[in-house]
Structure formats: structure tokens, C-alpha cells
mmCIF file as gemmi writes it, N, C-alpha and C atoms, coordinates in Angstrom:
data_model
loop_
_atom_site.group_PDB
_atom_site.id
_atom_site.type_symbol
_atom_site.label_atom_id
_atom_site.label_alt_id
_atom_site.label_comp_id
_atom_site.label_asym_id
_atom_site.label_entity_id
_atom_site.label_seq_id
_atom_site.pdbx_PDB_ins_code
_atom_site.Cartn_x
_atom_site.Cartn_y
_atom_site.Cartn_z
_atom_site.occupancy
_atom_site.B_iso_or_equiv
_atom_site.pdbx_formal_charge
_atom_site.auth_seq_id
_atom_site.auth_asym_id
_atom_site.pdbx_PDB_model_num
ATOM 1 N N . UNK Axp A 1 ? 1.531 34.809 20.58 1 0 ? 1 A 1
ATOM 2 C CA . UNK Axp A 1 ? 2.86 34.113 21.061 1 0 ? 1 A 1
ATOM 3 C C . UNK Axp A 1 ? 2.795 32.693 21.164 1 0 ? 1 A 1
ATOM 4 N N . UNK Axp A 2 ? 3.596 31.739 19.894 1 0 ? 2 A 1
ATOM 5 C CA . UNK Axp A 2 ? 3.623 30.595 19.635 1 0 ? 2 A 1
ATOM 6 C C . UNK Axp A 2 ? 3.531 29.757 21.371 1 0 ? 2 A 1
ATOM 7 N N . UNK Axp A 3 ? 3.314 28.562 21.379 1 0 ? 3 A 1
ATOM 8 C CA . UNK Axp A 3 ? 3.193 28.187 22.734 1 0 ? 3 A 1
ATOM 9 C C . UNK Axp A 3 ? 3.58 26.378 22.143 1 0 ? 3 A 1
ATOM 10 N N . UNK Axp A 4 ? 4.077 25.298 22.966 1 0 ? 4 A 1
ATOM 11 C CA . UNK Axp A 4 ? 5.335 24.428 22.527 1 0 ? 4 A 1
ATOM 12 C C . UNK Axp A 4 ? 4.423 23.506 23.573 1 0 ? 4 A 1
ATOM 13 N N . UNK Axp A 5 ? 4.363 21.865 23.359 1 0 ? 5 A 1
ATOM 14 C CA . UNK Axp A 5 ? 4.103 21.083 24.281 1 0 ? 5 A 1
ATOM 15 C C . UNK Axp A 5 ? 5.293 19.91 23.482 1 0 ? 5 A 1
ATOM 16 N N . UNK Axp A 6 ? 5.577 19.626 24.884 1 0 ? 6 A 1
ATOM 17 C CA . UNK Axp A 6 ? 7.018 18.583 24.677 1 0 ? 6 A 1
ATOM 18 C C . UNK Axp A 6 ? 6.341 16.85 25.357 1 0 ? 6 A 1
ATOM 19 N N . UNK Axp A 7 ? 7.375 16.245 24.38 1 0 ? 7 A 1
ATOM 20 C CA . UNK Axp A 7 ? 7.443 14.548 25.005 1 0 ? 7 A 1
ATOM 21 C C . UNK Axp A 7 ? 8.645 14.856 24.684 1 0 ? 7 A 1
ATOM 22 N N . UNK Axp A 8 ? 8.919 13.138 25.344 1 0 ? 8 A 1
ATOM 23 C CA . UNK Axp A 8 ? 10.283 12.905 26.038 1 0 ? 8 A 1
ATOM 24 C C . UNK Axp A 8 ? 10.185 11.199 25.951 1 0 ? 8 A 1
ATOM 25 N N . UNK Axp A 9 ? 10.897 10.333 25.212 1 0 ? 9 A 1
ATOM 26 C CA . UNK Axp A 9 ? 10.808 9.347 24.625 1 0 ? 9 A 1
ATOM 27 C C . UNK Axp A 9 ? 11.973 9.288 25.45 1 0 ? 9 A 1
ATOM 28 N N . UNK Axp A 10 ? 12.668 7.988 25.773 1 0 ? 10 A 1
ATOM 29 C CA . UNK Axp A 10 ? 13.61 6.853 26.428 1 0 ? 10 A 1
ATOM 30 C C . UNK Axp A 10 ? 13.462 6.067 25.117 1 0 ? 10 A 1
ATOM 31 N N . UNK Axp A 11 ? 14.703 5.23 25.314 1 0 ? 11 A 1
ATOM 32 C CA . UNK Axp A 11 ? 14.246 4.192 23.798 1 0 ? 11 A 1
ATOM 33 C C . UNK Axp A 11 ? 16.238 3.702 24.232 1 0 ? 11 A 1
ATOM 34 N N . UNK Axp A 12 ? 16.151 2.04 24.298 1 0 ? 12 A 1
ATOM 35 C CA . UNK Axp A 12 ? 17.496 1.549 24.169 1 0 ? 12 A 1
ATOM 36 C C . UNK Axp A 12 ? 18.08 1.372 23.114 1 0 ? 12 A 1
ATOM 37 N N . UNK Axp A 13 ? 18.943 1.248 22.965 1 0 ? 13 A 1
ATOM 38 C CA . UNK Axp A 13 ? 19.406 0.909 21.659 1 0 ? 13 A 1
ATOM 39 C C . UNK Axp A 13 ? 20.34 -0.438 21.525 1 0 ? 13 A 1
ATOM 40 N N . UNK Axp A 14 ? 20.551 -1.435 20.365 1 0 ? 14 A 1
ATOM 41 C CA . UNK Axp A 14 ? 21.074 -2.703 21.405 1 0 ? 14 A 1
ATOM 42 C C . UNK Axp A 14 ? 22.154 -2.486 20.115 1 0 ? 14 A 1
ATOM 43 N N . UNK Axp A 15 ? 23.544 -3.008 20.111 1 0 ? 15 A 1
ATOM 44 C CA . UNK Axp A 15 ? 24.505 -2.656 19.627 1 0 ? 15 A 1
ATOM 45 C C . UNK Axp A 15 ? 24.613 -1.157 18.765 1 0 ? 15 A 1
ATOM 46 N N . UNK Axp A 16 ? 24.438 -0.514 19.729 1 0 ? 16 A 1
ATOM 47 C CA . UNK Axp A 16 ? 24.684 1.367 19.055 1 0 ? 16 A 1
ATOM 48 C C . UNK Axp A 16 ? 24.017 1.417 18.021 1 0 ? 16 A 1
ATOM 49 N N . UNK Axp A 17 ? 21.974 0.786 17.05 1 0 ? 17 A 1
ATOM 50 C CA . UNK Axp A 17 ? 21.829 1.018 16.703 1 0 ? 17 A 1
ATOM 51 C C . UNK Axp A 17 ? 20.572 0.33 17.148 1 0 ? 17 A 1
ATOM 52 N N . UNK Axp A 18 ? 19.179 1.653 17.218 1 0 ? 18 A 1
ATOM 53 C CA . UNK Axp A 18 ? 18.237 1.581 17.413 1 0 ? 18 A 1
ATOM 54 C C . UNK Axp A 18 ? 17.022 0.911 16.869 1 0 ? 18 A 1
ATOM 55 N N . UNK Axp A 19 ? 16.255 -0.277 16.965 1 0 ? 19 A 1
ATOM 56 C CA . UNK Axp A 19 ? 15.388 -1.067 16.536 1 0 ? 19 A 1
ATOM 57 C C . UNK Axp A 19 ? 15.129 -0.713 15.436 1 0 ? 19 A 1
ATOM 58 N N . UNK Axp A 20 ? 15.211 -0.73 14.403 1 0 ? 20 A 1
ATOM 59 C CA . UNK Axp A 20 ? 14.654 -0.774 13.051 1 0 ? 20 A 1
ATOM 60 C C . UNK Axp A 20 ? 12.752 -0.349 13.128 1 0 ? 20 A 1
ATOM 61 N N . UNK Axp A 21 ? 12.336 -1.201 13.757 1 0 ? 21 A 1
ATOM 62 C CA . UNK Axp A 21 ? 10.573 -1.076 13.631 1 0 ? 21 A 1
ATOM 63 C C . UNK Axp A 21 ? 10.613 0.272 14.506 1 0 ? 21 A 1
ATOM 64 N N . UNK Axp A 22 ? 11.364 1.005 15.553 1 0 ? 22 A 1
ATOM 65 C CA . UNK Axp A 22 ? 11.048 2.168 16.2 1 0 ? 22 A 1
ATOM 66 C C . UNK Axp A 22 ? 10.581 3.043 14.563 1 0 ? 22 A 1
ATOM 67 N N . UNK Axp A 23 ? 10.89 2.957 13.505 1 0 ? 23 A 1
ATOM 68 C CA . UNK Axp A 23 ? 10.786 4.238 12.941 1 0 ? 23 A 1
ATOM 69 C C . UNK Axp A 23 ? 9.031 4.066 12.634 1 0 ? 23 A 1
ATOM 70 N N . UNK Axp A 24 ? 8.043 2.814 13.195 1 0 ? 24 A 1
ATOM 71 C CA . UNK Axp A 24 ? 7.244 2.768 12.324 1 0 ? 24 A 1
ATOM 72 C C . UNK Axp A 24 ? 6.564 3.766 13.864 1 0 ? 24 A 1
ATOM 73 N N . UNK Axp A 25 ? 6.809 4.002 14.656 1 0 ? 25 A 1
ATOM 74 C CA . UNK Axp A 25 ? 6.603 4.628 16.195 1 0 ? 25 A 1
ATOM 75 C C . UNK Axp A 25 ? 6.807 6.037 15.957 1 0 ? 25 A 1
ATOM 76 N N . UNK Axp A 26 ? 7.89 6.079 15.466 1 0 ? 26 A 1
ATOM 77 C CA . UNK Axp A 26 ? 7.951 7.819 15.277 1 0 ? 26 A 1
ATOM 78 C C . UNK Axp A 26 ? 7.043 8.151 13.726 1 0 ? 26 A 1
ATOM 79 N N . UNK Axp A 27 ? 7.192 7.235 12.892 1 0 ? 27 A 1
ATOM 80 C CA . UNK Axp A 27 ? 6.415 7.986 12.2 1 0 ? 27 A 1
ATOM 81 C C . UNK Axp A 27 ? 4.73 8.355 12.628 1 0 ? 27 A 1
ATOM 82 N N . UNK Axp A 28 ? 4.738 7.695 13.449 1 0 ? 28 A 1
ATOM 83 C CA . UNK Axp A 28 ? 2.684 8.1 14.125 1 0 ? 28 A 1
ATOM 84 C C . UNK Axp A 28 ? 3.12 8.497 14.867 1 0 ? 28 A 1
ATOM 85 N N . UNK Axp A 29 ? 3.995 9.151 15.465 1 0 ? 29 A 1
ATOM 86 C CA . UNK Axp A 29 ? 4.226 10.22 16.045 1 0 ? 29 A 1
ATOM 87 C C . UNK Axp A 29 ? 4.414 11.897 15.748 1 0 ? 29 A 1
ATOM 88 N N . UNK Axp A 30 ? 4.394 11.803 14.126 1 0 ? 30 A 1
ATOM 89 C CA . UNK Axp A 30 ? 4.82 12.832 13.377 1 0 ? 30 A 1
ATOM 90 C C . UNK Axp A 30 ? 3.867 13.056 12.351 1 0 ? 30 A 1
ATOM 91 N N . UNK Axp A 31 ? 2.573 11.822 12.15 1 0 ? 31 A 1
ATOM 92 C CA . UNK Axp A 31 ? 1.787 12.12 12.041 1 0 ? 31 A 1
ATOM 93 C C . UNK Axp A 31 ? 0.806 12.497 12.73 1 0 ? 31 A 1
ATOM 94 N N . UNK Axp A 32 ? 0.918 13.033 14.265 1 0 ? 32 A 1
ATOM 95 C CA . UNK Axp A 32 ? 0.65 13.593 14.837 1 0 ? 32 A 1
ATOM 96 C C . UNK Axp A 32 ? 0.725 14.439 15.425 1 0 ? 32 A 1
ATOM 97 N N . UNK Axp A 33 ? 1.529 15.432 14.576 1 0 ? 33 A 1
ATOM 98 C CA . UNK Axp A 33 ? 1.81 16.352 14.609 1 0 ? 33 A 1
ATOM 99 C C . UNK Axp A 33 ? 3.327 17.042 15.499 1 0 ? 33 A 1
ATOM 100 N N . UNK Axp A 34 ? 4.357 16.021 16.351 1 0 ? 34 A 1
ATOM 101 C CA . UNK Axp A 34 ? 5.373 15.788 16.762 1 0 ? 34 A 1
ATOM 102 C C . UNK Axp A 34 ? 6.735 15.853 15.686 1 0 ? 34 A 1
ATOM 103 N N . UNK Axp A 35 ? 7.395 16.263 16.291 1 0 ? 35 A 1
ATOM 104 C CA . UNK Axp A 35 ? 8.197 16.738 15.474 1 0 ? 35 A 1
ATOM 105 C C . UNK Axp A 35 ? 9.374 16.594 16.656 1 0 ? 35 A 1
ATOM 106 N N . UNK Axp A 36 ? 10.521 15.946 16.391 1 0 ? 36 A 1
ATOM 107 C CA . UNK Axp A 36 ? 12.35 15.502 16.342 1 0 ? 36 A 1
ATOM 108 C C . UNK Axp A 36 ? 13.04 16.916 16.994 1 0 ? 36 A 1
ATOM 109 N N . UNK Axp A 37 ? 13.12 16.937 17.789 1 0 ? 37 A 1
ATOM 110 C CA . UNK Axp A 37 ? 13.938 18.343 17.928 1 0 ? 37 A 1
ATOM 111 C C . UNK Axp A 37 ? 15.238 18.156 18.955 1 0 ? 37 A 1
ATOM 112 N N . UNK Axp A 38 ? 15.598 16.54 19.443 1 0 ? 38 A 1
ATOM 113 C CA . UNK Axp A 38 ? 16.95 16.666 20.375 1 0 ? 38 A 1
ATOM 114 C C . UNK Axp A 38 ? 16.913 15.008 20.374 1 0 ? 38 A 1
ATOM 115 N N . UNK Axp A 39 ? 18.121 14.781 20.524 1 0 ? 39 A 1
ATOM 116 C CA . UNK Axp A 39 ? 18.323 13.278 20.976 1 0 ? 39 A 1
ATOM 117 C C . UNK Axp A 39 ? 19.663 13.029 21.579 1 0 ? 39 A 1
ATOM 118 N N . UNK Axp A 40 ? 19.444 12.72 22.89 1 0 ? 40 A 1
ATOM 119 C CA . UNK Axp A 40 ? 21.006 12.708 23.638 1 0 ? 40 A 1
ATOM 120 C C . UNK Axp A 40 ? 20.786 10.923 24.215 1 0 ? 40 A 1
ATOM 121 N N . UNK Axp A 41 ? 22.334 11.32 24.553 1 0 ? 41 A 1
ATOM 122 C CA . UNK Axp A 41 ? 21.835 9.94 25.494 1 0 ? 41 A 1
ATOM 123 C C . UNK Axp A 41 ? 22.234 10.126 27.138 1 0 ? 41 A 1
ATOM 124 N N . UNK Axp A 42 ? 21.285 9.106 27.806 1 0 ? 42 A 1
ATOM 125 C CA . UNK Axp A 42 ? 21.259 9.315 28.751 1 0 ? 42 A 1
ATOM 126 C C . UNK Axp A 42 ? 21.853 8.991 30.702 1 0 ? 42 A 1
ATOM 127 N N . UNK Axp A 43 ? 23.06 7.953 29.612 1 0 ? 43 A 1
ATOM 128 C CA . UNK Axp A 43 ? 23.86 7.198 30.491 1 0 ? 43 A 1
ATOM 129 C C . UNK Axp A 43 ? 24.631 7.726 31.007 1 0 ? 43 A 1
ATOM 130 N N . UNK Axp A 44 ? 24.805 9.052 31.779 1 0 ? 44 A 1
ATOM 131 C CA . UNK Axp A 44 ? 25.729 10.267 31.574 1 0 ? 44 A 1
ATOM 132 C C . UNK Axp A 44 ? 26.959 9.796 32.81 1 0 ? 44 A 1
ATOM 133 N N . UNK Axp A 45 ? 27.026 8.29 33.514 1 0 ? 45 A 1
ATOM 134 C CA . UNK Axp A 45 ? 28.075 7.14 34.238 1 0 ? 45 A 1
ATOM 135 C C . UNK Axp A 45 ? 28.934 7.288 33.349 1 0 ? 45 A 1
ATOM 136 N N . UNK Axp A 46 ? 28.214 6.703 32.828 1 0 ? 46 A 1
ATOM 137 C CA . UNK Axp A 46 ? 29.482 5.217 32.169 1 0 ? 46 A 1
ATOM 138 C C . UNK Axp A 46 ? 29.583 6.172 30.244 1 0 ? 46 A 1
ATOM 139 N N . UNK Axp A 47 ? 28.969 6.893 30.219 1 0 ? 47 A 1
ATOM 140 C CA . UNK Axp A 47 ? 28.881 7.706 28.974 1 0 ? 47 A 1
ATOM 141 C C . UNK Axp A 47 ? 28.355 6.66 27.891 1 0 ? 47 A 1
ATOM 142 N N . UNK Axp A 48 ? 28.105 5.435 27.92 1 0 ? 48 A 1
ATOM 143 C CA . UNK Axp A 48 ? 27.304 4.725 27.015 1 0 ? 48 A 1
ATOM 144 C C . UNK Axp A 48 ? 25.813 5.101 26.188 1 0 ? 48 A 1
ATOM 145 N N . UNK Axp A 49 ? 26.484 5.137 25.098 1 0 ? 49 A 1
ATOM 146 C CA . UNK Axp A 49 ? 25.065 5.032 24.16 1 0 ? 49 A 1
ATOM 147 C C . UNK Axp A 49 ? 23.569 4.09 24.343 1 0 ? 49 A 1
ATOM 148 N N . UNK Axp A 50 ? 23.308 3.006 24.918 1 0 ? 50 A 1
ATOM 149 C CA . UNK Axp A 50 ? 22.381 2.357 24.776 1 0 ? 50 A 1
ATOM 150 C C . UNK Axp A 50 ? 21.029 2.631 25.508 1 0 ? 50 A 1
ATOM 151 N N . UNK Axp A 51 ? 21.402 4.097 25.977 1 0 ? 51 A 1
ATOM 152 C CA . UNK Axp A 51 ? 20.032 4.734 26.626 1 0 ? 51 A 1
ATOM 153 C C . UNK Axp A 51 ? 19.553 6.173 26.484 1 0 ? 51 A 1
ATOM 154 N N . UNK Axp A 52 ? 18.772 6.392 25.433 1 0 ? 52 A 1
ATOM 155 C CA . UNK Axp A 52 ? 18.845 7.244 24.413 1 0 ? 52 A 1
ATOM 156 C C . UNK Axp A 52 ? 17.028 8.28 24.791 1 0 ? 52 A 1
ATOM 157 N N . UNK Axp A 53 ? 16.828 9.329 25.124 1 0 ? 53 A 1
ATOM 158 C CA . UNK Axp A 53 ? 15.922 10.258 25.315 1 0 ? 53 A 1
ATOM 159 C C . UNK Axp A 53 ? 16.71 10.515 24.085 1 0 ? 53 A 1
ATOM 160 N N . UNK Axp A 54 ? 14.895 10.767 23.288 1 0 ? 54 A 1
ATOM 161 C CA . UNK Axp A 54 ? 14.23 11.875 22.366 1 0 ? 54 A 1
ATOM 162 C C . UNK Axp A 54 ? 12.838 12.567 22.729 1 0 ? 54 A 1
ATOM 163 N N . UNK Axp A 55 ? 13.086 14.173 22.563 1 0 ? 55 A 1
ATOM 164 C CA . UNK Axp A 55 ? 12.633 14.808 23.161 1 0 ? 55 A 1
ATOM 165 C C . UNK Axp A 55 ? 12.159 15.246 21.636 1 0 ? 55 A 1
ATOM 166 N N . UNK Axp A 56 ? 10.295 15.688 21.661 1 0 ? 56 A 1
ATOM 167 C CA . UNK Axp A 56 ? 9.263 16.188 20.476 1 0 ? 56 A 1
ATOM 168 C C . UNK Axp A 56 ? 8.803 17.268 20.79 1 0 ? 56 A 1
ATOM 169 N N . UNK Axp A 57 ? 8.514 18.1 19.964 1 0 ? 57 A 1
ATOM 170 C CA . UNK Axp A 57 ? 7.3 19.04 20.776 1 0 ? 57 A 1
ATOM 171 C C . UNK Axp A 57 ? 6.239 19.404 19.218 1 0 ? 57 A 1
ATOM 172 N N . UNK Axp A 58 ? 5.691 19.782 19.153 1 0 ? 58 A 1
ATOM 173 C CA . UNK Axp A 58 ? 4.596 20.244 19.05 1 0 ? 58 A 1
ATOM 174 C C . UNK Axp A 58 ? 3.849 21.106 18.921 1 0 ? 58 A 1
ATOM 175 N N . UNK Axp A 59 ? 3.001 22.393 18.164 1 0 ? 59 A 1
ATOM 176 C CA . UNK Axp A 59 ? 2.35 23.656 19.044 1 0 ? 59 A 1
ATOM 177 C C . UNK Axp A 59 ? 1.179 22.599 20.079 1 0 ? 59 A 1
ATOM 178 N N . UNK Axp A 60 ? 1.061 24.505 20.268 1 0 ? 60 A 1
ATOM 179 C CA . UNK Axp A 60 ? -0.272 23.337 21.892 1 0 ? 60 A 1
ATOM 180 C C . UNK Axp A 60 ? -1.544 24.051 21.009 1 0 ? 60 A 1
ATOM 181 N N . UNK Axp A 61 ? -2.247 23.614 21.027 1 0 ? 61 A 1
ATOM 182 C CA . UNK Axp A 61 ? -4.093 23.806 19.711 1 0 ? 61 A 1
ATOM 183 C C . UNK Axp A 61 ? -4.623 25.34 20.656 1 0 ? 61 A 1
ATOM 184 N N . UNK Axp A 62 ? -4.456 25.972 20.154 1 0 ? 62 A 1
ATOM 185 C CA . UNK Axp A 62 ? -4.695 27.25 20.71 1 0 ? 62 A 1
ATOM 186 C C . UNK Axp A 62 ? -6.793 26.901 20.718 1 0 ? 62 A 1
């Protein structure tokens, strides 16, 4: 059975946009085998989207 490991990264958006420089970090994660599987707002109190959590997964090496 396939096993997975997970990574959660919290980022802050400005004016409802992610920093374009985030692409460099995301590409690095992709090169390490991480796949983005979920993105959600984590500011549940106000419903604002200025704090975002990204969940990544990749297969565990056997």
C-alpha cells in the first residue's frame, strides 16, 4: 500500500494575491517531489483570505 508524507505551509496574501515570488518556492517543492493537494483559508474567525494554508504530499520512500 502506498504511504504518504505531508507538508503544510502557511502563507500570507497581500491584496488577495500571493507574492509572485512564491512560484520559486513552489517550483522547488515540486522538484523535491511534493504535490499541492489542498489550499484553504485559515482565518476562520473573520473569513478573510489573507492567511492561506497549502497542503502538499509525496510518496514515502521505501
